[in-house]
N, C-alpha and C positions, 0 to 999 in steps of 0.2 A: 497224587497230591503232595506226598512227602518229598518225592524226588524233585518235583517242581519247586518246592520251597527251598531245597538245598541249592538248586541252580540259580535261584533268584533271591538271594538272601537280603537284598535291599528293597524288594518289592513288597507291597502291602500284604500279599498273600502269605509271605513268610512271617509276618508279625501278627497275623490274625488268629483269633480264637473262635471256636464254633459252638462252645457250650454257653449259650446266651439265651435269655428269655425271649421266646418267639410265640406269638399268639395269632389266632385267626381274626380277620377284620370284623367278623360277625359276633365275636365274643363280647360279653358284658364285663363291666368292671369287677363284679363279684367273681366271675369265672377266672379272670386274669389274676386276681388276688389269691384265689385258691390254688391256681397252678403255680404261681411264684412261691407260695408258702410251702407247698408240698414237694417242690423240686429244688428248693433253694440251695441244698448241698451239692447239687449237680452243676450249678452255674459257676463259671469262672469270674463273672462280673454281673452286677445287677443294677447298674446305674440307669439303664434304659430297658424298656420292653419294646421289641421290634414287631410291628404288625404286618402280616403278609396275607395275600389272598389265597384262593384255593390252589393256585399254581406256584405258590411260594414266592411270588413277586413281592418285593418290599413296597408297601403303600403308605406306611406311616411309622412314627416313633413317638414314644411318650415316656417321660421319666417316672421312676418308681414313686417319687414324692407326689406327682400329680395324680397317679392312680389311686393312692390311698386317701387323697383329699376328695375325690369325686364320689357322687352318689352311687350306691352299689348297682342299681338297675340300669345305669347309663351304658349305652353301647360304646365300646372303645373307639369306634370309627368317628364318633361325635366329638371326641376330645383329643384325639391324636394330632400330632403335628404332621401336616402333609407336605410341608416345604422341606424336602430332604437334602441333607448334606451327605454325599456318598463318595466312595472311592472304588476303583476297580482293582482286580487282582494284580495288574502290572503297574499300578500307580507307585511312584517312588515313595519310600517311607517318609522322607522329609516333607513331601507334599501333604501326606496324610496328617502329620503332626502339625503343620502350619494351618491346615484346614480346621483342626480342633481349636487352635489358639484364636484364629480369626473369628470363628463363630461361637467361641466360648462353650465348647462341647467337651464332655468327659470321655467320649468314645466316638469312633467313626465306623459306620457300617460298610461292609464290602459287598458289592453286588457284581454279577456277571453282565454280559452284554444284553441279556434279556431282563435285567433288573431282578433276577432271582437272588435272594439273600444267601450269602456264603458264610458270613460271620461278621466279626467286628474287631477293630483294634482298640484295646482298652486304655484307660488313663495311665496306668503304670508303664505300659509299653510306650505310650506317647512320650512320657518323660524320659525314658531310656533312649528313645530315638533322638530327641532334642539334644540330650547330653552327648550322645555318640557323634551326631552330625557336627555339633559345636567343636568337639575335640578334633574331628577329622579336618574341618575347615582351618582350625588353628595350625594343625600339622602341615597342611597343604601350603599355608602362607609361609611356613618355615622351610618348605621344600622337602618334606618328609611324606612319602606316599606308600600306598599298597598294604597298609595294615587292614586285615579283614574286619577286626573289631577293635578300633582305636582305643576305646575307653578301657579295654582290658589289656590289649597287647602292649601298649606303651609302658605298662607296669610289669607285666609278666614275661615279655620277650627277652631273649638272651642278649648278651653284649654283641655277639656276632650278628644277630638279626638287626639290631639297632645300627650297627656299623654299615651293614649292607643297604639299609633303607636311607641312611643319612648321606653316605659318601657321594652318590652320583650328582646331586645338585650342588654339593660343595665343590666338586671338581669343575662343574660348569661355572660356578661362581668364580673360581680361581682363573679359569680361562677368560671369563668376562673381564676380570680385573686386569689381566695381562693385556687384553685387547684395549681396555681403557688407557693403560699406560702407553700403548703404541699410538693411540690417538693424541695423547698429550705430547708425545715425542715428535709428531708432525709439526707442532707449533713451537719447537725448541727455540727458534730464533726470536720469536715474539717474547717468549719467557725470559730470554737472556737480556733483552733490552727493556722489558717492562715487567719487573718482578712482581708488581702488584697483582698481575693476572693470576699468579699462583696462589696468592693469599685468598682470593675469592672463589677458588674451585670448590671447597667444601660447602660454601653458601649456596652456590648455584645447584650443585648436585643434591644437596639436602632438600631444597625447595621443590625440585622435580620429584624426588622420592616421596616427600610428604603430601604434595598435591595428588600425585598418582595413587598413593596408597589410600587416601581418603576417598577419592572418586571411585576407585576400583572396589573398595569394600562396600560402599553404598550400592553400587551398580550390581555386584554379584548377589548381595542380599535381596535387592529388589527383584531380580530375576528369579531367585529361589522362592520368594514369597508369592509373587504373581507371575504365573506362567503365561498369562495373556497380557503382559505389560505392553502398553502403547509406546513402542520404542521411539517413534517420531516425537511425541510429546515429551517423553522422558529425556531424550537426547537434547532437545531444544532447551529444556530447563537446565541441564547440566552444562551446556555450552555457555549459557548466560552466567551461571555460577563460576565457571572456569575463567571467563573473561573478567568478571569482577575481582576474583581472587588474584589473577595475574596482574591486573591493573594496580590494585592496592599494594601488593607485595613489590611490584616493580618500582612504584613511586617511593615506597618506604626505603627500599634498598638503595635507590638512587640518592635520596636525601641524606641517608646515614653515611654512605661512602663519600659524598661530596663534602660534608662537614668534617669527616675524618681526614681525608687526604687533600682537601682544598683544591679539588680538581673537578671541573664540570664534565670533562671528557670521561673520567673514570666513573663518575656518577651516571652518565648517560649509558656507558657500556654495561654497567651492572644492571641498571634499570631495564634496558631493552632485553638483556640476556635473561633476567628473571621472568620478565613478561613472556618471552618466547618459550622458555623451557617449561613454564607452568602450563601454557596452552598445549604444548606437545605432550606433557605428562598426562593431562586430563584426556587427551585424545587417545593415547596409547592405552590408558586405563579402561576405556570403554571398548576400544577396538579388539584388544586381545581376548577378553572374556567372550565377546560376541563371536569371534572366529572359532574359539574352542567349542562353544555351544553348537554352532553350525556344523562342526566336525564331529559331533557326538562325544566330546570329551567334557569332563567336569570343568566348568569355568573357573572354579577355585584354584585349579592348577596354574592358571595364568597370573595368579596374584603372588606367587612366590619369587624365588631368585631369578627366574626367567624374565619376569617383567622388570625387576630391579636392574638387571644387566642392560636391557634395552634402553631403559630410561637414563641410566648413567652415561652410556656411550653417546646417545643422542644429545643429552644435555651438554656434554663436553664439546661435541662438534658444534652445537649452536653457540655456546659461549665463546669459544675461540674463533669461530667464523665471524661473529659480530665484532669481537675485539679486533681481529685482524683487519676487517673492512674499515672500521671507524678510525683505527690508528693510521691506516694508509691514507685516509681522506683528510684527517685533521692534524697530522704531525709531519 
């Protein structure tokens, strides 16, 4: 058991405790009270009492508060909650924590394939899991990976360790920036004759990054919270949102640039570019995490510099492609 916990440090089994109140389904409230009071120092948590049958299969759960409110002669099976929220030994720790939040529970019981009770993940551990997963996701978004315990390691790790963790994605970002510069270089002639194109590069790139980051953050969180997410329904909703965002941002960008430069053509170029890059960014934001998930990688990895590089390069290609086409048609 201990060896299994070490090899699966993010599985529910590794975060589980087994010194919890367990009673037989035939016990009375009086018997349960006596057991809890006599063994209270042995328990690591007493938020709930777990009810099992003669084969140690979990059949119910009841809070300590409800036990002490019930008549002494009442059978525990008459008042226990039979609608069980459970997790299995290999369930990811984040899923366990999210189950507790979704169902407003202070602990989650862990059962095997035969529903035999193994233990429970208590409230303090659930809080630690949420804290650790939040820090890990924030680090992934910044391109920092492979800390075993992010909540502790980011403070205690040496400068050398931090250097090794941070450098790879920064190097990738540098290469991505150089590639983006090469893309801009392909449109050097357009920039020489139409300097306004350079002025709007930050705007187009920022909109792509902002829309992509918003969409990706919501998508990754949704997949983490609901592992049975209806992807078709979800994607249809996000496509509608992306279209509305792209349309409004494109119109605003077009109007502002038109009044600034007094050019309908410039307004049209910027408007179409913002619309197209926003749609592209939203699509990439959902496609990358989905591909990572299907490849058994953490989808949060797709939200870091890797996604930013792809969005930046594609947004530049779209912007200059639209600009070159429209300038060729109307000038």
